[in-house]
C-alpha positions as CSV (number, residue, x, y, z in Angstrom):
1,X,25.5,27.0,7.6
2,X,23.1,27.4,4.7
3,X,22.0,30.6,3.0
4,X,19.1,31.1,5.3
5,X,21.1,30.6,8.5
6,X,23.9,33.0,7.3
7,X,21.3,35.6,6.3
8,X,19.6,35.4,9.8
9,X,23.0,35.6,11.5
10,X,24.1,38.6,9.4
11,X,20.7,40.4,9.9
12,X,20.9,40.0,13.6
13,X,24.2,42.0,13.9
14,X,23.4,45.3,15.8
15,X,22.4,48.1,13.5
16,X,22.4,46.0,10.3
17,X,20.2,46.8,7.4
18,X,20.1,45.2,3.9
19,X,20.3,47.0,0.6
20,X,20.3,45.8,-3.1
21,X,22.4,48.3,-5.0
22,X,23.9,45.8,-7.4
23,X,20.9,43.6,-8.3
24,X,17.8,42.2,-6.7
25,X,19.6,38.9,-6.3
26,X,22.4,40.4,-4.2
27,X,21.8,41.2,-0.5
28,X,24.3,43.8,0.8
29,X,24.6,44.0,4.6
30,X,25.5,47.3,6.0
31,X,26.1,48.9,9.4
32,X,26.0,52.7,9.5
33,X,25.9,52.7,5.6
34,X,29.2,50.7,5.4
35,X,29.1,47.3,3.7
36,X,30.4,44.4,5.8
37,X,29.0,41.5,3.8
38,X,27.2,40.4,0.6
39,X,25.2,37.2,0.0
40,X,24.1,36.0,-3.4
41,X,23.6,32.9,-5.5
42,X,26.9,31.7,-7.0
43,X,27.8,31.1,-10.6
44,X,25.0,29.9,-12.8
45,X,24.6,26.1,-12.7
46,X,26.6,25.6,-9.5
47,X,24.6,23.3,-7.3
48,X,25.2,21.2,-4.2
49,X,24.7,17.5,-3.8
50,X,20.9,18.1,-3.5
51,X,20.7,20.0,-6.7
52,X,20.2,23.4,-4.9
53,X,22.0,26.5,-5.8
54,X,25.3,27.2,-4.0
55,X,25.4,30.6,-2.3
56,X,28.4,32.9,-2.0
57,X,29.2,35.2,0.9
58,X,31.7,38.1,0.6
59,X,33.3,39.2,3.9
60,X,35.8,41.9,4.8
61,X,38.9,40.5,6.2
62,X,42.3,41.4,7.6
63,X,44.7,41.1,4.6
64,X,47.0,38.5,6.3
65,X,44.2,36.5,7.6
66,X,42.5,36.5,4.2
67,X,45.5,34.7,2.7
68,X,45.6,32.2,5.5
69,X,41.9,31.4,5.1
70,X,42.4,30.9,1.4
71,X,45.2,28.4,2.1
72,X,43.1,26.6,4.8
73,X,39.8,26.2,2.9
74,X,39.3,25.6,-0.8
75,X,35.9,27.3,-0.4
76,X,37.5,30.6,0.4
77,X,38.7,32.6,-2.6
78,X,39.7,36.2,-3.3
79,X,36.7,38.5,-3.1
80,X,34.5,38.2,-6.2
81,X,34.0,41.8,-7.7
82,X,35.7,43.1,-4.5
83,X,39.1,44.4,-3.4
84,X,41.0,41.0,-3.4
85,X,43.3,42.1,-0.6
86,X,40.5,43.0,1.9
87,X,37.7,40.7,0.9
88,X,37.1,37.0,0.7
89,X,34.4,35.1,-1.1
90,X,33.2,32.1,0.8
91,X,31.4,29.4,-1.1
92,X,28.7,28.1,1.3
93,X,29.2,24.5,0.5
94,X,29.2,23.3,4.1
95,X,33.0,22.8,4.2
96,X,33.6,25.5,6.8
97,X,32.4,24.7,10.4
98,X,29.6,26.9,11.6
99,X,31.6,28.4,14.5
100,X,34.4,29.4,12.1
101,X,31.9,31.0,9.7
102,X,30.3,32.9,12.5
103,X,33.7,34.1,13.6
104,X,34.5,35.3,10.1
105,X,31.1,37.2,9.9
106,X,31.8,38.7,13.4
107,X,35.3,39.8,12.3
108,X,34.0,41.4,9.1
109,X,31.3,43.3,11.1
110,X,33.9,44.4,13.7
111,X,36.4,45.6,11.1
112,X,33.8,47.9,9.7
113,X,32.5,49.1,13.1
114,X,36.0,49.7,14.5
115,X,36.8,51.9,11.5
116,X,33.6,54.0,11.7
117,X,34.1,57.7,12.7
118,X,33.6,58.2,16.4
119,X,30.2,59.9,15.9
120,X,28.8,57.0,13.9
121,X,30.1,54.5,16.5
122,X,28.5,56.4,19.3
123,X,25.3,56.6,17.3
124,X,25.4,52.8,16.8
125,X,26.0,52.3,20.5
126,X,22.9,54.4,21.3
127,X,20.8,52.6,18.7
128,X,21.8,49.1,20.0
129,X,21.5,50.1,23.6
130,X,17.9,51.1,22.9
131,X,18.4,54.8,23.6
132,X,17.5,57.6,21.2
């Protein structure tokens, strides 16, 4: 998945909104004011085979799974500027299959939603069900 596809997939998650609290170049994806992902251009000068910038995606992760993913994929590293135990940075270089990347995004979103206070989860359910 490229940056645009990842952005669209993140933005489509129920109740998601984007903020830019760190810098204009960093999109922070939140649900009920809790961050579940960030998407930003990677280190300066890092480009893919087409000369385009490589994007980085931070996702929340189960601590044990975070370690397994880092062993499985060279493009998964401890969360850049994040809690290294709970966050992974994924370099969007095309090395992770699309289905796997979507699962990781879904897992990050679900970790945050599952840990919301009951009132916020119920509000999210109302919003996503179309009710007021």
